[in-house]
N, C-alpha and C positions, 0 to 999 in steps of 0.2 A: 373305221380305220382299226388296226391291228398295232396294240403298244407292246414293244418289247421291255420286259423288265430287269433283262439276264445282265446288262453292264452297267447299274445301280444299285448302289447301297442302299438297304431299304431297311427303314426301321418304325416296328408298330410302338404306338403309345398303348399302353392300356392290357391288362392280362384277362380281362372278364371274357365272355361267350364273344361278342364282337372279335376282341385282341384274337382269338383262338381261332376263329374261321379265317382268320387274315394268316394266319402263319400256314395252316393246311391251305389253303390259296395259292399261297406262294412256292410252297415245297411241292405242291403237283406240278409248278411250272420247273421245277428243276433248280429254286433258288430256297438260299437259305436268310431269311430277315434276323435282325437281333428286335431284339423287345423291353421293351422299361414299364414298369409297373408302380404310380407311386406308394403303395400300400410295402408294407415291408413282408406282407402275410397275405402276399394274395390266395383266395381259395383254387382257384383253377392252375395254380402254380406245377402242378403235377401232371397235366396234361400239356408241359410245353414240351417237345421230341430232346433228350439230350444233345442232339445235333445243335440247337437253336440259341445264341447266347444271349444272357438277359439280366439286367440290375431291376434292383427294388431300392423304394423305400425315394428315390429323389430323382425329378427328368434332367438326366447326367448332360450337361452342355455340350460336354465334346462328340457324345453319340450323335447329339443333334445337330451338330453346327456340321460333322463329317457326313452326312448322310445326304442323298441325290432325293430318296422321294422319302418322306412321312406319313404311316397312316394313321390318323387319332380317331380313336375309340370317342362315342358322342358324350362319354361323362367326362373328359376333360377341356378343358375351356382352351377355344383355341386364341384365346386374348393374353396368353400367360406370355410376359417378356419376351423369354427365351423364343418363344414359337412366333411373335411379333420381328425378333431379330431374323431369324431362321428367313421368313418369307423374304424380308428384304434383301438377303441374301442369295436369293432367288432359289430354296430348296422350293420343291413342290410337297404344298399337305395337303394331305385326299382325306377323303370317307371311305371306309365299304362300299358305303353305296354310290359313291364315285369308279371304284374298281368293277362293282356288277355291272353300272352301267356302260362301261366300256366293252362289255362280254355279249350281252344278253341280243337274241335276235327276235324272240320276239313282243308281243306288245307288254305295254307298260300301266296301268292302273297306278297314280300317285295319290296318296289323300295325306293331306295334314291337315292345323287348324289345331287352337288351341283347347279344345275340347268335343269329344263326340267322333273322335278318329278311328278308334278303334272298335266303334258299336258299325259305323259305314264300311271300313275295309272288311269284314265280319260279315256284315249283311250281304255286301256285291260278291264276295268270294264265295258264301252259299249259293247267290243266285245262279252265279256260271256255273258249278257245281252240278246243280239241279239244271243247269242246262246241255251239261253233256262236256264240259270244257273241262280239262284237265289243268287245274289252277293252285297255284302256288302262292299263300299267302306269310309276307314276312317283313322285316325292317324292325319296328319299332314293337311290333309284336310278334309271336311265332319265332318261325326261326330267324336266324342272321342271315342276311341278304345271300351271304358267296355260299353259303347251307346250300340253297338251292337252286345253284348254277349245276348241280348234280343229279339234279331231275330232270326228266323230259316232258317240256309245259306247253301248254299252247294261249297260257297268259300269266302272270304274275300281277299281284294287288301286294303293295305296297304300302305299311305306313311309315310317313316320315316324321320325325321331331325336328324342331328347329336346327339340334345339336348337328343333326346327323346333314342337317340342310346346307350347315356353316360351309363346308369344306366341300359340297359335290356342286358337278361344273358341267358336266356334258348328260346328265340326264333328259331323256328323251324318250316324252311319256307319250303313250296315246292318247290317254285324258289325264288330266291332273284336275284336282279340287282343292280351294281350301273353302274349309266347313268357315271358319271364324276366325276372329283376329281378335284379343282382348290382353290386359296385361298381364304377361308371365314371366319367370324367369329373369326378374329386373337387376339380382342382382347377379347374372351372368353378361348380361350387356353393357360394354361401357357405356355406349349412348342410347341406352335409353328404350324406350316403345320402338321408336321409328326404327332402330337397328331391328329390334325384334321384326317387327313388321317387313323390312325392308327382306331378311331370310326368308319369312315364309313365302311369300309371293316369288321369291326364286324358281319354285316349284314352277311357276307357268313358262320359264324362257325358252324352253325348246319343245314344250308339249304343242299336241295337235288342235285336241279339242280343251278348254279349258271352262271349267265349272264354278262360278264365282255364288257362294251362298251366304255375302253379308253387306250391308250395307256402308260399302267405302268405295271411292274412285278408285280407281285405278288407272295408272299414265298407261296411255298406248290400249287403250280397251279395246279401241278400232282397227286393231293391228287387221289387215286384210290377209295374212299370212297365217291366222288362224279364228279359228270357229272361237267363239266365247258365247257362252247361256248363263245370262246373269238372273238367279230365282230370285232376288227380292228385286226387282224392278216389276212396275208394272204392265211392261209388256212382257212380260214372262209369258209362259205355256200354261206353268207347272206352279201350281199351289194347293198350299193346307187353308181349308175354307173350316170356320168355328161355325157352328151352329145348330143350338138348342144343347151344350153340353158335348154337342159334336164334334168330331174331327174326320174331314173328309179331305183325300186328297183327289185333285182335278188336273186335268190335261187337255188344254183346248177346250175347256167348260165341258167336257165328258168328266163322269166321277168314276175315279180310277177304283180304289179303297179305300173303306170306312173304317177308319181306326180302332171301334169299340170291337171288329171281327180277327184283333191281333192280339199278342200279348205286353201290346209295346203301352208304358203308361208317360205322359208329358208333352208337352209341348216340346222341347227339346230331341226328345225321342221320335216325334211326329217328321220332324225337321231333317230328323237324318234317313225316316224312311223317305222322304223324299227325294233327297239328294242321291239315295242308290237307286231311286227310280230313272232318276235321270241319266245315271252313271250306264247302268241298263240298257234304258233306249238308246244312249251313242253308242252302245257295243253291240246296240239290233240283236239283243237277247231276246225269245219269246214272251209277248205280255204273260201269258198265263204260268210261264215259271215263275216271275219275276213276283206274281201275285200270291200265286200259291206259298212263295220261300216267306216272302215277308210277313203272311197270314202264320205261319210256324215258326217264328225266329223272336226267341227268347233275349232279353237284355242279358248282356256278361254281366257275369258278376261284379258286387260293389259299385256296380252303378245302378241307383234309385231304386232299389229294390226292395220292395215291403217282406220283413223277416218275420213280423210279428203283429199279429193284430188281432187280440186278445182282450175285453174288459173294456170294449170302446177306444182301445190306442193305439194307434198304428205307429212300430220301430222301422224306421227305412236308413236303410246301408248307401250311402253315396260317399264310400270312402273312395276310389278314384277322384272326387273331385280336391285338386289338389292344386287351385288358383281360385281369385276373388268371383271369377266372373261364373264359374261354374257352381258357387253356392248359391247366387245372383238365380241363375236358372234353375236349380231345384227348389228354391223358394216359391219361384213362381209356377210350378208344378204342384204345389200342394192345395187342394182344399179343404182347409180344417176351419172346424165351427169352433174349434177351443185354441189353447196356447200352441202354438210350436216352441217346443224345446230343443234348439240349434247347438250342434256340439260343432263350437270354432276352434281349431289350433292348429299345433304341430310349427313348421317350420313357414314363416310366410314369403318368403324370398326376395324380401327388401319392398315388395307390392305396398301402394295403395290401399287401403283397404277401407280407406274413408269415401269411397264414393257409397257404400253400404249405409254410411250413417241417416241418410233421409230415408231409406228403403226399410230400415230396421225401425224408426220411430213410428210409422203407419202400421206396425206388425203386433199381431199381440203375439209376443215372442219372449223366449226368455234363454239368453245365449250362455251358452257353458262354454268359458274360455278356458283351452289346458294345454298343456308346451310349451315348448321354448318360449312362442311371442304370447304368449299368453298376458302378461298385463298390455303390451299395447295395442293387442286386438278389445281388450274389457274395456278402453276407451274409447274406442268407438261409438258407444254406446252405453253408457257409463251406468245410470237407471236402470239398463234392462240387462245389465250384465253379472256373471258369478264368475270367478276366477279358483281352481280349483287346480292341481298338478297335474294327474293323469286320467285320462278316459275311464276307469274303472272306478274313481272318486265321483266321475262327474255321472256314471252310471247308475252308483248307489242315490247319489242326490236327486235324482231326477225320478228314478223308481217310487219315493218317498213324498212326491211333489204331484206328481202326474195323474190326471182325471179322468176320467172317460169324454170322449171326444178331441183329447189333444194328440199332438204327433210329433214324436221325437225324432228327430232326423241328423244323422251322422253325415256332414257334409264340411267336411275342415276347413276348406279353399284353403290348404299349405302341404309340402309337403310332408311326408311321416314319418323323416328319417332323423328326427331328432331324440324319438322314441321308440320307434319299428323298424325293423326292414324293407320297410315296403309298402304300399297301401293296401296290397293284399293281406298279408299279414295285421296291418291294422283293421281293414272290418275283420276277418276272421277272428277277432282279438272281441270286437263290439258284440257280433254275432253269438259267442261265447260268453260272454259275461249278460248279455241278455239271458240266455238260459240256463244260467247259473243264479242269477240274482230273481230273475221275474217268474 
């Protein structure tokens, strides 16, 4: 179906990279949109063409309500009262992913999940490249998806956040994957976890092949119009088996890959490799290319990466941990004979961290709570918690306490935006502090 935007009054919300890509998308079609940003000084203001009218500092109700089509950037909540009113009036609100979906003619692999989606999306992209596909990776990682339309491709791999899926309706994926769903972004969703889960699962709506990698029942699982692959059921042909501290991927009782032959560590990464294998098999990529790529694949930066291991103390950077479940996964992946020094903190996004209480009680652990929600986090396990203001103060304190056999883990479980510009900056500062102090 071809979409005609020429008669519509189009408004873009958000002046980040997504917003700029939307402007360029419409200008190439000979359409001049308007754009609004809630910031009074957005960093990409200089990239706005002079022909495009803009407003800063507020979501102007007049501009919103006089529009026919609103394209919303993922950083802006769909549940703002003015946007709810716009929907009631019949104004169409979509994401850049929706615009992309309407234009694409080649296969799409769509990947979402609370954790692990960047790693799996990158793994699959590398496997496809190694197979000879001209493939582009975008969405919540890499390029804004609309930029990829300018490239000739055999395949698109897109990583999708719940924010992007909120306003995506016609995405037709060859393969859609939900890696896991756990509590995250509860401050975004008025109806809580059920609403967040429903948005995540919407990735399956128009997919040909649906891969499920988590233990939750999904309605219409047996829908005959789709092919469902459930990796957590006993009937699944794909498994990771653990034998004498070894992790081995099997398919139909045939050994495929011993994870000791890779650079990957931790159960979560073994799961990521398993899902990547399943996606690649569904794409009918040659098995030798799949295994060769997985053997060479290195963990993405700031994802459970050992950055210093001297004097018997292991320092691990897992700054990408931005929700409570990712912290639990990281703790599950540690084999420490000594004390775990956990750096926990930032903006908790109204998540329930009390689910970690019993978990902490079983571990030999000291929890260093820092950042905006340090007081809330320190109450989870008071007798094992230390409250400090900053990451730097925590590193100094740990350097004085840690002894041989201990593990130091930065897995904050929170957004970094209270004290840092991103999880990348948080991780880089952690690395620099260790080099400077240790």
